[in-house]
N, C-alpha and C positions, 0 to 999 in steps of 0.2 A: 411305251417302253419306259422303265424306270427311269431313265437317265433324264428325259425329257421332264419328269414330275419333279425329282431334282432340282433342275434347271430353274423351273418354276418359281422354286424356293428361294433361290439365290436372287433372282430379277428381285423378288419382292423384299428380300433384307437388304439389297442395295438402298431400293428407293426409301426405308428407313434408315441409311448410313451405317447399319450392322452387319456384323458376320452373318454369314447363312446358317438358318436352322436345317437341322436333319432331320427326317423322319421321324417322329416320336413313337414309342412302344412303352407297354407294361413293364416298368422298372425301378429299380431302388435309387438307382443313381441318375445322373445326368445334368446337365445345364441347363438354365432356364430359356425359354425361347428366345432364339436371336443371338444367343452366347455362343462364342467358340468351345468345341470341344477339348479335354485334356485327354491324350492317348497315353498310355504308359509304356514307353519304349522299352520293349524286353523286360517289362514289368518295372518293380522300381528299383533299377539297377543303379542308382546313384548309393544304394544302400544293402542290396544284397546281391548274390551273382544272379547274371542276367538269365532270363527264360528259364526261370525254376518256378513252382507253383509257389516258392515262401515268396520270390520277389512280385509274383502278380496279388497275392494275396496284401502284402504291405501295400501295392501302389491303389489297389481298390480300397483298403482301409483310410489310406491317405485322399480318398475323393475322385479317382481317376474315372472317367466316364468309358474308357474303353481300354482293353490288354490286348497286347501286339505281340503274337507268336509267330515268328520265323520258322518256315517248313522246310525239310527236307527228309528223305527219304531213308527206311531201313531196307537192308538186303530183301527182307519178307514183306516189304511194300506197304510199310506202317509211316504213317506220317507223323513224324517228332518235331518237337521245338529246339533246334540250335540255329544260330547266327549263321554258320557256314556247314557244310558236308565234313569238313576238316575240323576235328573236334580236340587236338591236343591242347589248344589255349583256353577251352572252355570246359573241359573235364578232366580227370586224373587217370585217363586211359596209358598217360605214358607209363605210370607205375604197375601197370597190372602186367605181369611178366607172360602171362598167359597168352595175351593179345601181340607181344613184342612184334611176332612175325607178320603182323600185319600193316606195320609202318610202310608205308610205300609214296612213290611219287605219281602223282596224275596231273594232268591238264585242265586245269579249271578254267573256262572261257578264255583260253588262250594261253594261258599263264601256270607255268611248273608250279604245283603245288607239294610237299612233303609233309607227311603226316599219316593220321589215322582217320579214315573216312567212314561216315555214317552206312553208307550203302555195303560196305564189307560187315556188316554185324546187324545180327536178327534183333528184334526188340529184348527177347529177354536177355541177349549179351549186353546190349546196351543199359537195360536196366541195373546191371551189374556195376556200372561206372557211376561216379558221382561229379557234381558240377564243382567247379572252382572261377575265381574272379578271373575276367579276361585281361584286366588292364590293373596290375596289383601295384605298379608303382604309382600309379595315379590315386586309387583306391584301395590303400593298404587295410584299412579297417574292414573292407568286406572280406579279406581272406580270412578273418575268423569264423567265417561260415563255409570255408572248403571243407569238401567231403561230407555234407550233411543232405544234401537235395539229389533226386533223381533226375534223370533226365523224361521230361514229361511228353506224353503225345499230345495230338491235337485232341483227341477225344476229352483225356483228364483236364485239358483248358478249358475246354467247353463246358463241361461238367462244373467247374468251379465258377465260372462265368454266368452260368444258369443260377446256381446257388445264391449268389451275389447279387443277381440282377444288373451285370454290365453286360456292354458289348465287346465284342471280338474284331479285331482288325488283322488277319492272316497274311502274311507275305511270302507268296512262292518264291523259293530261292534257286537260282541258275535252272530255270526249267528246260532251256534246252540241253544242259549238261545231264540232267536227269532222264530226259526224253531219249537221249541217245543209249543211255543205260537199259532202257526197258523199264524203267520206274518214273514214269510220268506221274508229275505232282497233280494233274489238272483232275483226273477220275476220281482218286480218293476223297480230293477237298470236295468235289461235288458230292459224292456219293455222303461222305460225312455229313455236310450242311443240310442235306436233303432227309437222312436219317435223323437228325436233330430237330427237323420241323424250322430250318434257320433258312431256308431258301423263298424268302419273303422280302419284298422292299421294307417292311416295318421290323425285320428281325434283328437289328442292332449289328448289323454285320457289313463292315467294307474287306472288300479284297482288293491286294496290291501288288505290283511287282515292278521292276527296273526293265523288264522286257515287254513286248508289245504285243507279238502274234498270241502267247497264251492268254492276255487280257480280253483280246478280241474274241477269243474262242469263249471264256469264261463269259462275256458278255453276253453271248449267244446262248449260253446253257443256264445260267444263273438271272434270279429276279433282285441280287442285291448289288448294291452300289460298287462301281470299279474305280479304283484310283490308279492312275499312271504314276509313278514314281519317276522323278529327274534327278538329274545331279548336275552340279555347276561343270563338270568335264566329261568328255566322252560320249559313247551313244550306246543305245542296247545292245545286248550282246546278239540277240537275234537278228539286228540288223548287221551286225558286222559278219554273223554267218551266211547271209542271205545276199551280201553284197550291196546292202541299202545304204548309201553315204549318208543318211540324215543323221545329225546328232542330236544329243538333248537341246542344244541351245535351239536347231530347228523347231524342236517338239515345243519349244515354248516362245516361239514368236506368235503373235496375233493369230494368223495364219496356221501354224502348226498345231497351237490350241484349238480352233475349230476342226481340225481334222481329227484330234484327240476326242474331242468330244462327241465324235460320230459312235465310239465305243465306250468311253469313260464318263465317269460324273464327279470326276475332282483329278488333281493332281498333289503328288506329294514332293515338291520341290526340296532342295539343299536350301536352308535358309539364307545362304550368301546369294542364291538367285532372288533374292527377295531385298537383302540389303547387303550390297558386294562389301569386299573390304580392299583396301590398297597394300602395297608390298609392305608398309611399316604395320599392318593389321588395324588400321584405322577404318573405320565405316565410313562408307561413300553414301551419296543420296540413294534412297530406295529406288528400284527399277519400277516399270508401271506391270510386272508380273501379276500382282496381285488382282488389278482393275482389269488386265488384258484377260484373264482366265474367268474372271466374273462374268465378262461380257461375252465369253464362249459359253456360259452356262455351267460353268466347272467352279466346285468346291476347292479350296486351298488350305492344306494340312501341310506345313513344313517341318522338316527335321534339322537337327536334334538340338533339343534344348538341354545342354548340362551345366553344371554348376561350377566347375573347375575352370580356373584362370586359363588351362591351356585350350578351352575351347571356346573362349571368350574373345570379344574385339578389345584392343587396347583400351578403351574408354570404359569399358567395364571390369576390366581386371582391378584387384585390389591386392594390397599387401606391399611387402618389400620385394623389389625384382630381384635384389641380391639374395634373397633367402634361398638356400637351397629346397625350400619347399613351397615357393613362389608358385610354379605351375600347377601344383595339385592344389594348393589354397582354393577357397570357393571365394568367386569375386561378386559382383553385382548382377547376378543373374535375372533378379526382378526386374531390373531396369529394361532389359533385353526382351524380356517376354512382355512386359509392357508397350515396348514400341511395336512390337509385332501385333499384339491385341489391337491397338491404335488404328494400326494398317490395315486392318480390314480382314485378316487371314481367319479361316474357319474352323481350326482348329492346330493344336501344336502337340509335336511327339515329344515328349519330356522323359528325361531319366528319373527324374524327382517330382512326383505328381503331386506332392503337397506344396511346394514353391508355385506350380501351374495354377491350381486352385486357388490358393490364396490371392495370386496377382489377378486371376479372373475376376474375382470377388470384389476387389479393389477398383478396378477399372470398370466393371458394371453393374458395381452395387450389389446390395442383399447380403 
């Protein structure tokens, strides 16, 4: 099984005191053996509206090894790239009067959400929309690109990745929700990967999700590495729906990690599960999560590394706290990345691949 092959790579890397290598394939990008991956979180989303081909292209040009599309479904069953099925915060749908009557309230993983949802649009209709910056208050410069870029399909992201020689790292978003709508994400993902010749252990593909049951199924169907996402709080929604009391904290204990390793090849934890913070946003001592995961044969790809002060621990924030622009100002994210690289993570999800690549070069040489 591919999980065991990758686990052996982890063990070998640990003996060298390095981050674990990932199976190598023919490609134009990629770290040197033993160096952690740089995964472009939603593309170069510190510089362009997220989940657009422009954001992915910029991240690739900055040296990212993988680009990360979040997958949701259209009404006609096409996988498209949005962070959430509700799209009022990431597209200009609210300005399209022809779609005004599609604004509605739905229950998404137990929470009422009001807006416009991808499953109520055909692909052709979604292609009339344009992306906008999701967090304009923190990234006002990105709003200069509002209205320029379409919502890409998974196939379009794959086409770009193939042209540029980088990997893809798709995430299935809210799979239980989409299953209930008769728009399962797994079947079209499997078909698309197979159609593109990407269902191989060496194909530079990881598949990730915050839920568990869909990953266990994908592990049976696909030959690519599977990554279990975890959070500092809460539990997988499919556990909630099934009455399973386990939380993400349970899954990241040594015993929980051994259980995850039965179907997955890695975990994608919130970075504060590795370096927690206190009530004053100061860093605490690192946990044993990286070492525990490696002992279970799992890779560790934490999220999300972002440059703005609002996302950084107090020690890494820079500037005048009295300034109204303090939280959007960019702090010492390189110090944060350096810390995590030295803790032995196998990759990082970063909004700014250029910084992550530069820090990796400094830490590992070359």
